[in-house]
Each structure stands twice: as C-alpha cells, then as structure tokens.
All heavy atoms as an XYZ file, in Angstrom:
769
protein
N     252.762     64.898    110.789
C     252.115     65.272    109.470
C     252.053     64.104    108.521
O     251.028     63.746    107.947
C     252.874     66.451    108.841
C     252.305     66.860    107.555
S     250.741     67.832    107.773
C     250.354     68.237    106.139
N     253.233     63.370    108.397
C     253.277     62.221    107.552
C     252.275     61.148    107.958
O     251.693     60.445    107.208
C     254.678     61.660    107.443
C     254.950     60.554    106.423
C     254.627     61.016    105.044
C     256.342     60.124    106.568
N     252.217     60.944    109.292
C     251.330     59.943    109.840
C     249.909     60.226    109.506
O     249.084     59.325    109.147
C     251.484     59.890    111.358
C     250.666     58.762    111.976
S     251.230     57.139    111.542
C     251.879     56.697    113.068
N     249.488     61.497    109.548
C     248.113     61.934    109.178
C     247.828     61.596    107.719
O     246.763     61.142    107.418
C     247.954     63.456    109.407
C     247.069     63.690    110.600
O     246.401     62.765    111.022
N     246.997     64.923    110.947
N     248.763     61.866    106.832
C     248.551     61.618    105.372
C     248.420     60.159    105.181
O     247.462     59.757    104.339
C     249.806     62.140    104.572
C     249.682     61.748    103.153
C     249.838     63.643    104.710
N     249.152     59.311    105.839
C     248.999     57.826    105.609
C     247.670     57.303    106.170
O     247.029     56.475    105.658
C     250.134     57.097    106.278
C     251.396     57.234    105.570
C     252.481     56.329    106.082
C     253.774     56.480    105.245
N     254.748     55.490    105.698
N     247.199     57.941    107.344
C     245.936     57.480    107.867
C     244.732     57.895    107.153
O     243.756     57.174    106.975
C     245.810     57.931    109.286
C     246.772     57.184    110.244
C     246.703     57.806    111.636
O     246.046     58.747    111.847
N     247.332     57.122    112.566
N     244.794     59.048    106.442
C     243.659     59.591    105.696
C     243.703     59.329    104.217
O     243.116     60.001    103.468
C     243.503     61.110    105.988
C     243.131     61.429    107.409
O     242.496     60.600    108.035
N     243.672     62.555    107.939
N     244.446     58.354    103.831
C     244.644     58.047    102.369
C     243.410     57.247    101.876
O     243.206     56.117    102.372
C     245.939     57.157    102.297
C     246.223     56.867    100.902
O     245.491     57.195     99.915
N     247.403     56.199    100.656
N     242.667     57.761    100.959
C     241.471     57.018    100.476
C     241.898     55.817     99.708
O     241.100     54.837     99.684
C     240.789     58.075     99.572
C     241.843     59.117     99.278
C     242.741     59.146    100.411
N     243.070     55.840     99.086
C     243.522     54.621     98.309
C     243.632     53.374     99.374
O     243.136     52.317     99.112
C     244.754     54.809     97.671
C     245.378     53.570     96.982
C     244.904     53.237     95.739
C     246.283     52.799     97.609
C     245.385     52.144     95.095
C     246.703     51.596     97.006
C     246.316     51.283     95.726
N     244.290     53.705    100.479
C     244.485     52.636    101.513
C     243.143     52.137    102.103
O     242.978     50.942    102.298
C     245.393     53.206    102.551
C     245.855     52.163    103.583
C     246.774     52.835    104.557
N     247.960     53.355    103.953
C     249.172     52.859    104.053
N     249.407     51.784    104.741
N     250.198     53.392    103.353
N     242.229     53.062    102.299
C     240.895     52.706    102.839
C     240.176     51.762    101.789
O     239.539     50.786    102.204
C     240.102     53.960    103.154
C     240.531     54.587    104.435
C     239.662     55.706    104.789
N     240.145     56.452    105.950
C     239.553     57.465    106.411
N     238.514     57.978    105.887
N     240.139     58.023    107.452
N     240.133     52.182    100.525
C     239.394     51.474     99.542
C     240.061     50.074     99.413
O     239.275     49.041     99.218
C     239.390     52.249     98.240
N     241.388     50.016     99.437
C     242.074     48.706     99.303
C     241.780     47.805    100.474
O     241.421     46.632    100.308
C     243.591     48.959     99.231
C     244.393     47.676     98.838
C     244.465     47.326     97.484
C     244.873     46.914     99.810
C     245.177     46.144     97.126
C     245.569     45.719     99.440
C     245.762     45.421     98.139
O     246.393     44.280     97.790
N     241.794     48.346    101.678
C     241.440     47.530    102.865
C     239.962     47.047    102.828
O     239.719     45.857    103.160
C     241.702     48.351    104.125
N     239.044     47.970    102.454
C     237.624     47.507    102.349
C     237.489     46.450    101.276
O     236.714     45.449    101.480
C     236.772     48.701    102.050
C     236.531     49.678    103.220
C     235.799     50.897    102.708
C     235.774     48.937    104.368
N     238.115     46.594    100.107
C     238.021     45.583     99.106
C     238.526     44.163     99.580
O     237.896     43.169     99.358
C     238.741     46.023     97.810
N     239.663     44.260    100.289
C     240.130     42.941    100.786
C     239.280     42.355    101.831
O     238.977     41.175    101.742
C     241.607     43.327    101.381
C     242.262     42.016    101.882
C     242.864     41.223    101.031
C     242.359     41.682    103.255
C     243.515     40.043    101.458
C     242.902     40.608    103.701
C     243.545     39.760    102.840
N     238.795     43.170    102.765
C     237.922     42.674    103.852
C     236.673     42.110    103.289
O     236.281     40.978    103.620
C     237.621     43.808    104.797
C     236.588     43.466    105.857
C     236.960     42.596    106.939
C     235.272     43.886    105.730
C     236.011     42.261    107.815
C     234.342     43.547    106.737
C     234.643     42.731    107.783
N     235.954     42.863    102.386
C     234.621     42.357    101.871
C     234.871     41.146    100.899
O     234.034     40.305    100.824
C     233.864     43.506    101.206
C     233.230     44.416    102.232
C     233.603     45.771    102.265
C     232.247     43.913    103.040
C     233.005     46.594    103.241
C     231.642     44.752    103.976
C     232.016     46.117    104.007
N     235.982     41.151    100.222
C     236.302     40.037     99.321
C     236.442     38.779    100.102
O     235.958     37.712     99.742
N     237.285     38.816    101.230
C     237.467     37.587    102.029
C     236.200     37.239    102.717
O     235.846     36.016    102.757
C     238.583     37.862    103.077
C     238.676     36.772    104.048
C     239.924     38.049    102.342
N     235.486     38.229    103.255
C     234.225     37.907    103.939
C     233.184     37.260    102.979
O     232.501     36.262    103.227
C     233.562     39.130    104.596
C     232.274     38.991    105.350
C     232.500     38.083    106.531
C     231.829     40.350    105.754
N     233.082     37.822    101.813
C     232.162     37.297    100.733
C     232.555     35.921    100.283
O     231.753     35.030    100.139
N     233.875     35.665    100.154
C     234.344     34.335     99.779
C     233.977     33.325    100.823
O     233.578     32.171    100.563
C     235.840     34.369     99.481
N     234.255     33.677    102.124
C     233.980     32.741    103.173
C     232.439     32.418    103.308
O     232.001     31.273    103.440
C     234.439     33.323    104.522
C     235.963     33.227    104.575
C     233.898     32.511    105.757
C     236.571     33.964    105.783
N     231.661     33.465    103.107
C     230.144     33.266    103.147
C     229.717     32.406    101.934
O     228.821     31.607    102.019
C     229.480     34.553    103.199
C     229.677     35.451    104.445
C     228.895     36.729    104.243
C     229.105     34.636    105.721
N     230.351     32.617    100.801
C     229.993     31.868     99.573
C     230.369     30.420     99.747
O     229.623     29.526     99.335
C     230.715     32.530     98.374
C     230.223     32.011     97.011
C     228.866     32.610     96.827
C     228.582     32.636     95.323
N     227.161     33.050     95.031
N     231.521     30.158    100.368
C     231.999     28.812    100.546
C     231.002     28.064    101.385
O     230.702     26.863    101.224
C     233.426     28.722    101.085
C     234.444     29.114     99.957
C     233.804     27.358    101.590
C     235.858     29.397    100.427
N     230.516     28.766    102.460
C     229.645     28.130    103.427
C     228.090     28.247    103.007
O     227.279     27.850    103.738
C     229.741     28.853    104.775
C     231.061     28.504    105.422
O     231.570     27.426    105.321
N     231.682     29.459    106.056
N     227.942     28.658    101.723
C     226.516     28.695    101.180
C     225.580     29.521    101.972
O     224.383     29.089    102.181
C     225.984     27.295    100.909
C     226.886     26.447    100.033
N     227.004     26.639     98.759
C     227.662     25.329    100.387
C     227.835     25.753     98.232
N     228.252     24.962     99.208
N     226.087     30.651    102.469
C     225.216     31.631    103.231
C     224.470     32.517    102.225
O     225.099     32.951    101.206
C     226.097     32.408    104.218
C     226.880     31.565    105.104
C     225.229     33.348    104.965
C     226.156     30.738    106.110
N     223.255     32.717    102.485
C     222.488     33.645    101.641
C     222.976     35.089    101.715
O     223.574     35.447    102.678
C     220.940     33.660    102.116
C     220.308     32.327    101.882
O     220.815     31.574    100.965
O     219.277     32.138    102.518
N     222.830     35.788    100.601
C     223.298     37.190    100.546
C     224.745     37.379    100.508
O     225.292     38.426    100.767
C     222.642     38.029    101.546
C     221.130     38.089    101.450
O     220.610     38.075    100.320
N     220.440     38.176    102.568
N     225.521     36.326    100.277
C     227.006     36.466    100.153
C     227.439     37.257     98.893
O     228.433     37.957     98.920
C     227.700     35.124    100.103
O     227.258     34.427     99.002
N     226.549     37.310     97.880
C     226.832     38.057     96.683
C     226.930     39.597     96.944
O     227.658     40.262     96.352
C     225.847     37.770     95.640
C     226.045     36.381     94.991
O     227.102     35.841     95.025
N     224.955     35.893     94.451
N     226.176     39.995     97.974
C     226.140     41.397     98.352
C     227.570     41.859     98.766
O     228.023     42.855     98.352
C     225.159     41.633     99.466
C     225.182     43.033    100.078
C     224.624     44.096     99.312
C     225.771     43.307    101.304
C     224.660     45.348     99.806
C     225.751     44.539    101.842
C     225.246     45.626    101.087
N     228.207     41.005     99.564
C     229.615     41.351    100.022
C     230.584     41.296     98.871
O     231.541     42.096     98.848
C     230.051     40.377    101.153
C     229.168     40.622    102.346
C     228.198     39.697    102.762
C     229.454     41.750    103.205
C     227.455     39.963    103.861
C     228.646     41.896    104.327
C     227.698     41.073    104.640
N     230.414     40.420     98.010
C     231.283     40.308     96.827
C     231.082     41.531     95.881
O     232.067     42.001     95.248
C     231.028     38.991     96.095
C     231.460     37.788     96.828
C     231.036     36.488     96.038
C     232.973     37.759     97.157
N     229.874     42.035     95.794
C     229.577     43.195     94.902
C     230.273     44.441     95.561
O     230.870     45.251     94.923
C     228.077     43.443     94.699
C     227.866     44.745     94.123
C     227.551     42.307     93.848
N     230.180     44.512     96.894
C     230.856     45.623     97.626
C     232.350     45.511     97.405
O     233.020     46.574     97.120
C     230.467     45.598     99.072
C     228.969     45.967     99.284
C     231.379     46.626     99.877
C     228.521     45.914    100.769
N     232.942     44.325     97.499
C     234.383     44.147     97.206
C     234.719     44.570     95.796
O     235.762     45.225     95.587
C     234.717     42.697     97.481
N     233.887     44.242     94.881
C     234.101     44.609     93.454
C     234.146     46.131     93.290
O     235.051     46.703     92.669
C     233.126     43.979     92.533
C     233.309     44.287     91.034
C     234.612     43.755     90.539
C     232.173     43.731     90.244
N     233.146     46.850     93.915
C     233.035     48.266     93.866
C     234.287     48.927     94.538
O     234.830     49.934     94.007
C     231.743     48.763     94.433
C     230.504     48.320     93.686
C     229.193     48.820     94.461
C     230.498     48.885     92.315
N     234.656     48.449     95.669
C     235.903     48.922     96.334
C     237.164     48.728     95.499
O     238.041     49.542     95.446
C     236.041     48.388     97.703
S     234.738     48.910     98.888
N     237.242     47.620     94.785
C     238.351     47.255     93.928
C     238.391     48.323     92.752
O     239.452     48.789     92.471
C     238.272     45.838     93.432
O     238.256     45.009     94.534
C     239.424     45.527     92.506
N     237.257     48.536     92.193
C     237.178     49.534     91.101
C     237.618     50.924     91.600
O     238.332     51.678     90.955
C     235.812     49.553     90.459
C     235.568     48.288     89.737
C     235.659     50.744     89.527
C     234.139     48.032     89.257
N     237.155     51.236     92.881
C     237.562     52.513     93.440
C     239.014     52.668     93.700
O     239.637     53.633     93.325
C     236.815     52.712     94.757
N     239.670     51.609     94.271
C     241.144     51.792     94.523
C     241.892     51.686     93.201
O     242.945     52.408     93.128
C     241.654     50.818     95.579
C     241.972     49.462     95.180
C     243.155     49.143     94.477
C     241.222     48.349     95.544
C     243.494     47.852     94.118
C     241.515     47.059     95.210
C     242.705     46.849     94.520
O     243.014     45.590     94.200
N     241.419     51.007     92.253
C     242.189     51.051     90.962
C     242.101     52.428     90.357
O     243.026     52.993     89.789
C     241.602     49.956     90.005
C     242.114     48.572     90.532
C     242.089     50.153     88.577
C     241.528     47.446     89.751
N     240.863     53.015     90.402
C     240.678     54.326     89.864
C     241.545     55.387     90.590
O     242.131     56.284     89.954
C     239.218     54.718     89.766
N     241.541     55.308     91.924
C     242.234     56.182     92.700
C     243.823     56.094     92.439
O     244.504     57.121     92.372
C     242.025     56.038     94.184
C     240.688     56.540     94.697
C     240.427     56.021     96.152
C     240.673     58.059     94.696
N     244.235     54.857     92.305
C     245.664     54.604     92.050
C     246.080     55.153     90.706
O     247.117     55.799     90.563
N     245.266     54.948     89.698
C     245.581     55.429     88.383
C     245.581     56.967     88.388
O     246.433     57.636     87.799
C     244.546     54.866     87.309
C     244.808     53.395     87.058
C     244.685     55.632     85.948
C     243.815     52.670     86.245
N     244.659     57.542     89.036
C     244.531     58.948     89.158
C     245.757     59.554     89.835
O     246.404     60.523     89.370
C     243.279     59.459     89.893
C     243.159     60.949     90.088
C     242.831     61.763     89.065
C     243.441     61.419     91.373
C     242.704     63.160     89.309
C     243.377     62.826     91.563
C     243.007     63.602     90.513
O     242.923     65.030     90.756
N     246.129     58.984     90.985
C     247.285     59.480     91.717
C     248.588     59.335     90.934
O     249.459     60.231     90.904
C     247.431     58.771     93.044
C     246.495     59.204     94.087
C     246.623     58.498     95.374
O     247.576     57.696     95.549
O     245.802     58.708     96.309
N     248.770     58.204     90.221
C     249.983     58.014     89.405
C     250.052     59.019     88.291
O     251.117     59.594     87.977
C     249.996     56.540     88.928
C     250.999     56.396     87.782
C     250.333     55.589     90.065
N     248.925     59.215     87.595
C     248.971     60.070     86.458
C     249.063     61.600     86.777
O     249.464     62.406     86.009
C     247.707     59.896     85.582
C     247.802     58.582     84.736
O     248.870     58.299     84.276
N     246.770     57.877     84.722
N     248.701     61.929     88.063
C     248.924     63.363     88.606
C     250.320     63.606     89.113
O     250.709     64.732     89.405
C     247.839     63.667     89.577
C     246.500     63.914     89.030
C     246.555     65.160     88.231
C     245.115     65.557     87.810
N     244.995     66.704     87.117
N     251.079     62.497     89.353
C     252.412     62.609     89.952
C     253.400     63.378     89.055
O     253.386     63.156     87.870
C     252.950     61.223     90.274
O     254.230     61.314     90.792
N     254.203     64.158     89.694
C     255.243     64.905     88.973
C     256.612     64.265     89.140
O     257.531     64.673     88.584
C     255.296     66.397     89.266
C     255.491     66.569     90.809
C     253.997     67.095     88.836
C     255.719     68.024     91.220
N     256.679     63.186     89.999
C     257.929     62.571     90.364
C     258.306     61.420     89.389
O     259.478     61.044     89.355
C     257.788     61.948     91.771
C     257.768     62.929     92.873
C     257.700     62.256     94.224
C     257.588     63.264     95.304
N     257.564     62.620     96.649
N     257.411     60.998     88.583
C     257.763     59.918     87.624
C     257.429     60.336     86.211
O     256.640     61.259     85.988
C     256.926     58.604     87.944
C     255.467     58.846     87.982
C     257.370     58.051     89.283
C     254.649     57.586     88.189
N     258.116     59.760     85.242
C     257.998     60.204     83.851
C     256.778     59.465     83.222
O     256.146     58.510     83.764
C     259.227     60.003     83.048
C     259.729     58.524     83.000
O     259.122     57.689     83.660
O     260.644     58.221     82.301
N     256.461     59.785     82.021
C     255.278     59.343     81.293
C     255.272     57.814     81.033
O     254.312     57.098     81.095
C     254.989     60.075     80.028
O     256.033     59.902     79.121
N     256.440     57.244     80.752
C     256.550     55.804     80.507
C     256.241     55.018     81.735
O     255.604     53.929     81.703
C     257.856     55.420     79.861
O     258.929     55.705     80.848
N     256.738     55.476     82.895
C     256.406     54.838     84.142
C     254.920     54.906     84.439
O     254.315     54.041     85.022
C     257.196     55.428     85.309
C     258.330     54.629     85.765
C     259.007     55.201     86.963
O     259.592     56.293     86.946
O     258.888     54.512     88.045
N     254.288     56.074     84.123
C     252.884     56.244     84.359
C     252.101     55.236     83.524
O     251.111     54.689     84.039
C     252.423     57.664     84.050
C     252.957     58.703     85.017
C     252.544     60.089     84.601
C     253.126     61.177     85.556
N     252.802     62.459     85.249
N     252.538     55.026     82.301
C     251.847     54.045     81.522
C     251.933     52.696     82.041
O     251.020     51.870     82.083
C     252.489     54.056     80.031
O     252.353     55.355     79.590
C     251.781     53.087     79.130
N     253.151     52.312     82.529
C     253.308     50.922     83.096
C     252.446     50.758     84.355
O     251.920     49.730     84.560
C     254.807     50.735     83.396
C     255.602     50.519     82.135
C     257.122     50.407     82.615
C     255.199     49.310     81.383
N     252.386     51.830     85.219
C     251.610     51.766     86.435
C     250.113     51.536     86.094
O     249.424     50.796     86.678
C     251.788     53.002     87.296
C     252.890     52.950     88.235
C     254.123     53.568     88.085
C     252.983     52.194     89.392
N     254.877     53.302     89.134
C     254.279     52.433     89.941
C     252.127     51.358     90.051
C     254.702     51.850     91.170
C     252.528     50.737     91.251
C     253.854     50.981     91.770
N     249.660     52.324     85.009
C     248.294     52.182     84.646
C     247.927     50.749     84.157
O     246.882     50.271     84.474
C     247.940     53.291     83.523
O     248.293     54.513     84.053
C     246.529     53.198     83.060
N     248.790     50.244     83.287
C     248.657     48.898     82.782
C     248.597     47.905     83.970
O     247.832     46.916     83.922
C     249.675     48.557     81.715
C     249.416     49.449     80.379
C     249.614     47.053     81.360
C     250.551     49.374     79.465
N     249.507     48.116     84.915
C     249.641     47.180     86.003
C     248.393     47.264     86.822
O     247.876     46.210     87.296
N     247.854     48.458     87.164
C     246.665     48.579     87.862
C     245.451     47.825     87.244
O     244.632     47.206     87.853
C     246.229     50.016     88.211
C     246.853     50.544     89.479
C     247.713     51.611     89.457
C     246.424     50.060     90.714
C     248.258     52.070     90.601
C     246.949     50.542     91.916
C     247.916     51.594     91.836
N     245.381     47.938     85.959
C     244.271     47.387     85.208
C     244.345     45.821     85.154
O     243.403     45.127     85.301
C     244.152     48.003     83.838
C     243.750     49.458     83.873
C     243.162     47.243     82.875
C     243.756     50.249     82.629
N     245.574     45.351     84.946
C     245.696     43.913     84.767
C     245.976     43.141     86.053
O     245.420     42.066     86.226
C     246.880     43.588     83.802
O     248.052     44.130     84.293
C     246.589     44.145     82.472
N     246.729     43.674     86.970
C     247.117     42.981     88.161
C     246.794     43.826     89.438
O     247.642     44.088     90.185
C     248.595     42.583     88.193
C     249.100     41.661     87.053
C     250.573     41.678     86.940
C     248.514     40.270     87.239
N     245.536     44.259     89.511
C     245.139     45.253     90.481
C     245.574     44.989     91.930
O     246.070     45.821     92.639
N     245.346     43.721     92.402
C     245.642     43.372     93.799
C     247.154     43.469     94.043
O     247.539     44.146     95.057
C     245.161     41.957     94.105
C     245.476     41.499     95.526
C     244.685     41.976     96.519
C     246.534     40.615     95.748
C     244.998     41.581     97.822
C     246.770     40.189     97.004
C     246.025     40.660     98.014
N     248.003     42.908     93.243
C     249.415     42.902     93.473
C     250.032     44.244     93.287
O     250.914     44.680     94.051
C     250.119     41.881     92.592
C     249.626     40.439     92.846
C     248.873     39.822     91.963
C     249.896     39.760     94.061
C     248.393     38.547     92.141
C     249.428     38.577     94.301
C     248.607     37.928     93.357
N     249.596     45.005     92.319
C     250.132     46.342     92.044
C     249.670     47.246     93.110
O     250.391     48.135     93.566
C     249.639     46.840     90.619
C     250.089     48.321     90.414
C     250.281     45.984     89.604
N     248.475     46.998     93.699
C     247.934     47.810     94.825
C     248.846     47.651     96.064
O     249.151     48.616     96.748
N     249.297     46.450     96.386
C     250.164     46.261     97.502
C     251.482     46.963     97.255
O     251.981     47.643     98.134
C     250.422     44.729     97.756
C     249.196     44.059     98.244
C     251.507     44.506     98.703
C     249.277     42.569     98.344
N     252.033     46.774     96.085
C     253.342     47.414     95.712
C     253.207     48.969     95.733
O     254.118     49.665     96.231
C     253.847     46.945     94.376
C     255.177     47.351     94.020
C     256.351     46.844     94.599
C     255.393     48.400     93.045
C     257.586     47.234     94.288
C     256.649     48.811     92.747
C     257.756     48.230     93.417
O     259.044     48.647     93.105
N     252.121     49.425     95.292
C     251.910     50.863     95.255
C     251.795     51.478     96.700
O     252.316     52.543     96.989
C     250.584     51.173     94.505
C     250.270     52.691     94.481
C     251.017     53.553     93.614
C     249.240     53.182     95.167
C     250.718     54.917     93.632
C     248.912     54.554     95.135
C     249.619     55.391     94.373
O     249.380     56.691     94.344
N     251.105     50.717     97.580
C     251.006     51.176     98.962
C     252.443     51.270     99.651
O     252.725     52.143    100.408
C     250.073     50.290     99.799
C     248.629     50.651     99.592
S     247.540     49.989    100.827
C     247.718     48.233    100.606
N     253.255     50.284     99.309
C     254.594     50.215     99.908
C     255.479     51.324     99.396
O     256.341     51.842    100.077
C     255.269     48.892     99.690
C     254.573     47.765    100.393
S     255.427     46.139    100.357
C     255.640     45.895     98.568
N     255.317     51.764     98.103
C     256.140     52.722     97.476
C     255.428     54.105     97.197
O     255.879     54.823     96.329
C     256.715     52.162     96.206
C     257.649     50.976     96.443
O     258.528     51.119     97.272
N     257.370     49.837     95.753
N     254.341     54.336     97.830
C     253.553     55.505     97.535
C     254.291     56.775     97.685
O     254.151     57.771     96.923
C     252.275     55.489     98.305
C     251.298     56.646     97.955
C     249.976     56.450     98.672
N     249.079     57.499     98.257
C     248.939     58.659     98.866
N     249.700     58.942     99.894
N     248.088     59.565     98.353
N     255.121     56.821     98.700
C     255.905     58.101     98.981
C     256.815     58.423     97.829
O     257.128     59.647     97.612
C     256.659     57.945    100.325
C     255.786     57.814    101.457
O     254.637     58.237    101.397
O     256.173     57.166    102.478
N     257.389     57.478     97.159
C     258.279     57.693     96.055
C     257.560     58.130     94.812
O     258.063     58.862     94.000
C     259.051     56.377     95.760
C     260.181     56.567     94.673
C     260.821     55.221     94.337
N     259.877     54.292     93.667
C     259.646     54.321     92.329
N     260.097     55.227     91.595
N     258.802     53.446     91.819
N     256.341     57.731     94.694
C     255.513     57.924     93.428
C     254.814     59.241     93.466
O     254.761     59.994     92.479
C     254.637     56.755     93.207
C     255.465     55.486     92.936
C     253.714     56.981     92.019
C     254.699     54.250     93.081
N     254.103     59.487     94.598
C     253.168     60.688     94.578
C     253.966     61.863     95.192
O     254.700     61.833     96.063
C     251.983     60.393     95.467
C     251.079     61.579     95.676
C     251.223     59.216     94.858
C-alpha cells in the first residue's frame, strides 16, 4: 500500500517532470537549438505545479502546527527546488 502511494504521488511526478524538462531545455539552450524555450516553459509550469501541490499538501496536513506550515509555505515560494527535495524525503512525516 505504501509503495502505491509513493508511486502515484502527483507532487513527485510534477517535480520529476520539472527537473527533466529544465535540464533538457538548458542543454538545448546552451547548444542554441531552436524551440528550446518550449521545454523551459514546460519546466516552469511543472515547477509552479509542484510548488502549488506542496503548499496545498502542507496546509492540509494535521501532523504539523501552523507555524511550521507557514515556514514550509515560505520555503516553497523562495527556495522551491531545495525545499521540494527535502519535502519528498520527509513527506511521510508531514502529510
């Protein structure tokens, strides 16, 4: 059951897609390939999606208090990539 929850996690999928398209778009941009901006836009949209999903999951959690929820929200907004990694590692404790 726990394995199913981890595999079907939309936060994890959005984070992985944002990372993949961000790296792909950056490589294409460095090599001056046409339409590389398309991949960077997809990465940006996926980044916004996982930040919104993370903030939603943290604010719906009953395991943490309101001051921690505020810190998680600020962290997602300011340091989305690093907080996203930390959130994925500690998701079971938070949600």
